[in-house]
MARGUDO-313968 format. One line per 4 residues: number of its first residue (from 1); their letters; for each residue z negated, y negated, x of N, C-alpha, C, O. Coordinates in steps of 0.2 Angstrom, whole numbers. Atoms other than C-alpha are relative to their C-alpha. Example, Ala and Ser with C-alpha at 12.3 -4.5 7.8 and 13.67 -1.06 7.14 Angstrom:
REM MARGUDO-313968
1	AS	0,6,4,-39,22,62,0,-6,4,-3,-5,9 ~ 1,6,-4,-36,5,68,-3,-5,-4,-4,-11,-1 .
END
This chain:
REM MARGUDO-313968
1	MSES	0,8,3,0,-1,1,0,-5,4,3,-10,2 ~ 2,6,-3,-5,-13,14,7,0,3,8,-6,5 ~ -7,2,-4,14,-11,22,4,-3,-7,8,-7,-6 ~ -5,7,3,23,-17,6,-3,-7,-1,0,-12,1 .
5	QQKM	1,7,-2,10,-29,3,2,-6,4,5,-11,3 ~ -5,6,-6,14,-36,21,6,-4,-3,8,-10,-3 ~ -8,3,0,32,-36,16,-1,-6,-8,2,-11,-8 ~ -2,5,4,30,-45,-2,-4,-7,5,-1,-10,8 .
9	ILDI	3,4,-3,18,-57,7,5,-5,5,5,-11,5 ~ -4,3,-6,30,-61,23,7,-4,-5,9,-9,-3 ~ -5,2,5,44,-62,8,-2,-9,-3,1,-14,-2 ~ 0,7,2,36,-76,0,-3,-7,4,-5,-12,1 .
13	LLTG	4,4,-6,29,-86,16,9,-1,2,11,-6,5 ~ -8,3,-4,49,-85,21,3,-3,-7,8,0,-9 ~ -2,4,4,52,-95,7,-3,-7,1,-3,-11,-2 ~ 4,7,0,42,-109,13,-5,-3,-3,-8,-9,-2 .
17	QRIT	4,-3,3,30,-105,2,-7,-4,4,-6,-4,10 ~ 8,-1,-3,10,-110,7,-3,1,-4,-2,-1,-10 ~ 2,-5,5,-1,-97,-1,-9,1,4,-11,-1,9 ~ 8,1,2,-21,-95,-3,0,7,0,5,10,-3 .
21	VLQL	3,-5,3,-31,-79,-3,-2,2,-7,-3,8,-9 ~ 0,0,7,-34,-82,-20,7,2,-3,7,5,-8 ~ -8,1,3,-14,-84,-24,1,9,0,2,12,-5 ~ -2,-8,-1,-13,-65,-16,-2,3,-3,0,9,-4 .
25	STKP	3,-7,7,-25,-57,-29,2,-2,-6,-1,0,-11 ~ -5,0,8,-13,-62,-44,8,4,2,9,9,5 ~ -7,-4,2,5,-58,-48,4,-5,6,3,-11,7 ~ -1,-7,-1,15,-51,-38,-3,4,5,-2,10,5 .
29	VYSM	4,-4,-5,4,-45,-24,-4,5,-1,-4,11,1 ~ 6,-3,1,-12,-40,-31,-3,1,5,-2,7,6 ~ 3,-2,-6,-21,-39,-15,-7,-4,1,-7,-10,1 ~ 7,1,-2,-39,-40,-13,-2,-1,6,-8,-2,7 .
33	YGGK	2,-1,-6,-38,-40,5,4,-6,4,5,-6,10 ~ -3,5,-5,-27,-55,8,0,-2,6,5,-3,9 ~ -1,3,-5,-34,-63,22,2,8,6,6,8,11 ~ -2,-6,-5,-33,-44,30,6,1,3,8,1,9 .
37	RISE	-9,0,-2,-13,-44,27,1,-4,3,4,-1,8 ~ -1,7,-6,-12,-60,36,-2,2,7,1,0,11 ~ 1,-2,-7,-21,-53,50,5,5,3,7,3,8 ~ -5,-3,0,-10,-39,51,6,-1,2,8,2,6 .
41	LKEK	-7,3,-2,6,-49,51,0,-2,5,3,1,10 ~ 0,4,-8,-1,-59,65,-1,5,6,0,3,12 ~ 2,-6,-3,-5,-43,72,9,2,4,11,3,9 ~ -9,-2,-3,16,-40,72,2,-4,4,7,-2,7 .
45	GIDV	-2,5,-3,18,-56,80,5,-3,-4,11,-6,-4 ~ -4,8,6,23,-66,65,-6,-6,1,-12,-6,1 ~ 4,5,-2,17,-83,68,-4,-2,-5,-4,-8,-4 ~ 2,4,5,8,-88,52,-7,-3,3,-12,-2,7 .
49	KDHW	5,6,-1,0,-103,52,-6,1,-5,-6,5,-9 ~ 5,2,5,-15,-110,43,-4,-6,-2,-1,-4,-7 ~ 5,6,3,-27,-125,38,-3,-1,-3,0,-1,-9 ~ 3,-1,6,-41,-128,27,1,-7,-3,2,-12,0 .
53	VDAE	-2,4,4,-39,-138,13,-8,-3,-6,-11,0,-10 ~ 4,2,2,-52,-148,5,1,1,-10,6,-2,-13 ~ -2,4,9,-54,-146,-16,-4,-5,-2,-10,-6,1 ~ 2,4,8,-59,-158,-29,-7,2,1,-10,-2,5 .
57	NGKR	6,-1,0,-74,-148,-30,-6,-2,6,-12,-3,6 ~ 4,-1,-7,-80,-149,-12,0,6,4,-2,6,10 ~ 0,-7,-5,-76,-130,-7,7,-2,2,12,-6,0 ~ -8,-1,-6,-63,-128,7,2,6,-1,-3,11,-3 .
61	YKEY	-3,-6,1,-50,-114,7,4,1,5,3,-4,9 ~ -5,0,-7,-37,-109,20,7,0,-6,8,3,-11 ~ -4,-2,1,-20,-111,16,5,2,4,7,-2,8 ~ -4,-2,-4,-7,-100,24,9,-1,-1,11,0,-7 .
65	FLQK	-7,3,2,12,-106,29,3,2,6,0,0,11 ~ -7,3,-7,28,-102,41,2,-5,2,6,-9,-2 ~ -3,7,-2,32,-116,51,10,1,0,12,6,1 ~ -7,-1,0,52,-120,49,4,6,7,9,10,5 .
69	AEIK	-3,-1,-3,57,-114,65,-3,10,1,0,13,5 ~ 3,-7,1,46,-96,62,5,1,-5,8,6,-5 ~ -4,-2,5,56,-95,47,6,1,2,6,7,2 ~ -4,2,-2,71,-98,55,0,7,5,5,10,5 .
73	RLKR	-2,-4,-5,69,-85,69,-1,7,-1,2,11,1 ~ 1,-6,3,61,-72,58,7,4,-5,9,10,-6 ~ -6,-1,5,78,-73,45,6,3,4,9,7,3 ~ -4,-2,-5,87,-73,61,1,7,3,6,9,5 .
77	GKNG	2,-8,0,80,-55,65,3,4,-5,7,9,-3 ~ -2,-2,8,84,-50,47,5,0,0,7,6,-2 ~ -7,-2,0,101,-52,48,5,2,6,11,3,6 ~ -2,-7,-6,103,-42,65,5,-7,4,8,-5,9 .
81	KSKK	-1,4,-7,108,-58,74,-4,-1,4,-10,-1,3 ~ 5,-1,-4,103,-60,89,3,-8,6,8,-11,6 ~ -3,5,-4,105,-73,103,5,2,5,6,8,7 ~ -7,-2,-4,121,-74,115,-6,1,7,-10,-3,9 .
85	RVA	1,-4,-6,117,-64,131,4,-3,7,10,-3,8 ~ -5,2,-8,123,-71,149,0,5,5,-5,7,7 ~ 1,-7,-4,129,-57,160,1,-6,6,1,-4,12 .
END
């Protein structure tokens, strides 16, 4: 299950969306371990960034995202395109 949840999370991040662990616990991912799934993506070499957000009620939560350069790098890898090699 964790592999499919990782893929769903990565697919969301590749669209440029920012997500929170609370959002990951609902449709379409339904993961009660969103933070763990994000950590697993990082362990695989995906440069998932995060920052703290201050909510209006005074609480804080982390928001996860991919920078544009990382999205391009990952999409380039998915399409099988690679950089030119110099002989």
